[in-house]
C-alpha positions in Angstrom: 37.9 61.3 20.0 34.9 63.0 18.4 33.6 66.1 20.0 29.9 66.0 20.9 27.8 69.1 20.4 24.7 69.6 22.5 21.5 70.8 21.1 20.4 74.2 22.4 18.4 74.0 25.7 14.7 74.7 26.1 15.2 78.1 27.7 17.4 79.3 24.9 14.9 78.1 22.3 12.0 79.8 24.1 14.0 83.1 24.2 14.7 82.8 20.5 11.0 82.1 19.8 10.1 85.2 21.8 12.3 87.3 19.5 15.6 87.6 21.4 18.2 88.0 18.5 21.2 86.8 20.6 19.3 83.7 21.6 18.2 83.0 18.1 21.8 83.4 16.8 23.0 81.0 19.5 20.3 78.4 18.6 21.3 78.6 14.9 25.0 78.2 15.8 24.5 75.3 18.2 22.2 73.5 15.7 24.6 73.9 12.8 26.9 70.8 13.5 23.8 68.5 13.8 22.2 69.9 10.7 25.3 69.5 8.6 25.9 65.9 9.9 22.4 64.9 9.0 22.5 66.6 5.6 25.8 64.7 4.8 24.1 61.4 5.6 21.1 62.1 3.4 22.1 64.1 0.4 23.7 62.8 -2.7 26.8 65.0 -2.8 28.7 67.3 -0.4 27.5 70.3 -2.3 23.9 69.2 -2.0 24.4 68.5 1.8 25.9 72.0 2.2 23.0 73.6 0.3 20.4 71.6 2.3 22.1 72.5 5.6 22.2 76.2 4.7 18.5 76.2 3.7 17.5 74.4 6.9 19.4 76.9 9.0 17.7 79.8 7.2 14.3 78.2 7.8 15.2 77.8 11.5 16.2 81.5 11.7 13.0 82.7 9.9 10.5 80.3 11.4 11.6 79.3 14.9 8.4 80.9 16.1 6.3 78.2 14.4 8.1 75.4 16.5 5.4 74.1 18.8 7.5 72.5 21.5 11.1 73.5 22.4 12.0 69.9 22.9 11.1 69.1 19.3 13.9 71.2 17.7 16.0 68.2 16.6 13.2 66.3 14.9 11.9 69.5 13.3 15.4 70.3 11.9 15.9 66.8 10.7 12.6 66.9 8.9 13.5 70.2 7.2 16.9 68.8 6.1 15.3 65.6 4.8 12.7 67.5 2.8 15.4 69.8 1.4 17.5 66.8 0.3 14.4 65.2 -1.3 13.6 68.5 -3.1 17.2 68.5 -4.5 16.8 64.9 -5.6 13.6 65.7 -7.4 15.2 68.5 -9.2 18.1 66.3 -10.3 15.8 63.5 -11.5 13.5 65.9 -13.3 16.4 67.8 -14.9 17.9 64.5 -16.1 14.5 63.4 -17.4 14.0 66.6 -19.3 17.4 66.4 -20.9 16.7 62.9 -22.1 13.2 63.6 -23.4 12.8 64.0 -27.2 11.6 67.4 -28.5 8.2 66.0 -29.5 7.7 64.7 -26.0 8.3 68.1 -24.5 5.2 69.5 -26.3 2.4 70.5 -24.1 1.4 67.8 -21.6 -2.1 67.5 -20.2 -2.6 68.4 -16.6 -3.1 64.7 -15.8 0.2 63.8 -17.5 2.0 66.5 -15.6 0.6 65.3 -12.3 1.5 61.7 -13.1 5.0 62.6 -14.1 5.5 64.7 -10.9 4.2 61.7 -8.8 6.6 59.4 -10.6 9.6 61.7 -10.1 8.7 62.0 -6.4 8.4 58.2 -6.0 11.8 57.7 -7.7 13.4 60.5 -5.6 12.1 59.0 -2.4 13.4 55.5 -3.4 16.8 56.9 -4.2 17.0 58.9 -1.0 16.2 55.7 1.0 19.3 54.0 -0.4 22.3 53.7 1.9 24.6 56.7 1.5 27.4 54.8 -0.4 25.0 53.3 -2.9 23.1 56.6 -3.3 26.3 58.5 -4.1 27.4 56.1 -6.8 23.9 55.8 -8.4 23.5 59.6 -8.6 26.9 60.3 -9.9 26.8 57.5 -12.5 23.2 57.3 -13.6 21.7 60.8 -12.8 24.7 63.0 -13.4 26.1 60.8 -16.1 29.7 60.8 -14.9 32.0 58.1 -16.4 32.6 55.1 -14.1 36.3 55.8 -13.6 35.6 59.4 -12.6 33.0 58.2 -10.1 35.4 55.6 -8.6 38.2 58.2 -8.4 36.1 60.9 -6.7 34.8 58.4 -4.1 38.3 56.8 -3.6 37.1 53.4 -4.9 38.5 50.9 -7.3 36.5 50.5 -10.5 35.4 47.0 -9.3 34.2 48.4 -6.0 32.3 51.2 -7.7 30.7 48.8 -10.1 29.7 46.5 -7.2 28.1 49.4 -5.3 26.3 50.6 -8.5 25.0 47.1 -9.1 23.7 46.9 -5.5 22.1 50.4 -5.7 20.3 49.6 -9.0 19.0 46.3 -7.6 17.8 47.9 -4.4 16.2 50.7 -6.4 14.4 48.2 -8.7 13.3 46.3 -5.6 12.0 49.4 -3.8 10.1 50.6 -6.9 8.6 47.2 -7.5 7.3 47.2 -3.9 5.7 50.5 -4.4 4.1 49.3 -7.7 2.7 46.2 -5.8 1.3 48.4 -3.0 -0.3 50.7 -5.6 -1.8 47.7 -7.4 -3.3 46.4 -4.2 -4.9 49.7 -3.3 -6.3 50.2 -6.8 
C-alpha cells in the first residue's frame, strides 16, 4: 500500500506567504514528496531528479511570496521542476555538442549562429524530455552520456536486447518529434 501525502492546505500556504517561518518550513516539507516524485518522472537520471527537486524546493522557500493563488501551489511547483529538468537536459545536450565539435568550429560564432544553436538545443531538449521515461533514460545514457550499451542495460536492469529495443523506439520517436517541429516551422515560414 502506497502512502499518500497531502499538499499543504491554503491557510498554511497563506501563513508562509506572510512570512511565518514555521509555516514555510512545513509547506516545504509537505511539498517535498510530490516534488521528488514529479522530478523522478521527468528527469533523465536519479541524480538529475534529485538536483531538480532540491532546486525547486529552494525556489519554493525563497519565492513563495510570488505565488498568486494558494490553490496553485502544485501546478507552480510542477512547472518549476519541469523547467529545471529541461535546463539540465539543455546543459547535457550542449556539453555533448561542445565535446563533439571540432576546434575550428569552436572559433567565434556570430550572434545569429549562437542564437540559432541555442534554439536548436532547446528544441532537442524539449523533444527528449517529452519521451516516455524509460526511453528517455536509455537515450540519454547511451547517446548523450556515451555509455556502452551493456553498461546502460546493466544499470537499468535490462537485457541487452530490451535496452536496444528501447533505444531504437526512443530514437524513432525523437526523429518523429523533430520532424514534426521542422514541418511546423516550415509552415509558419
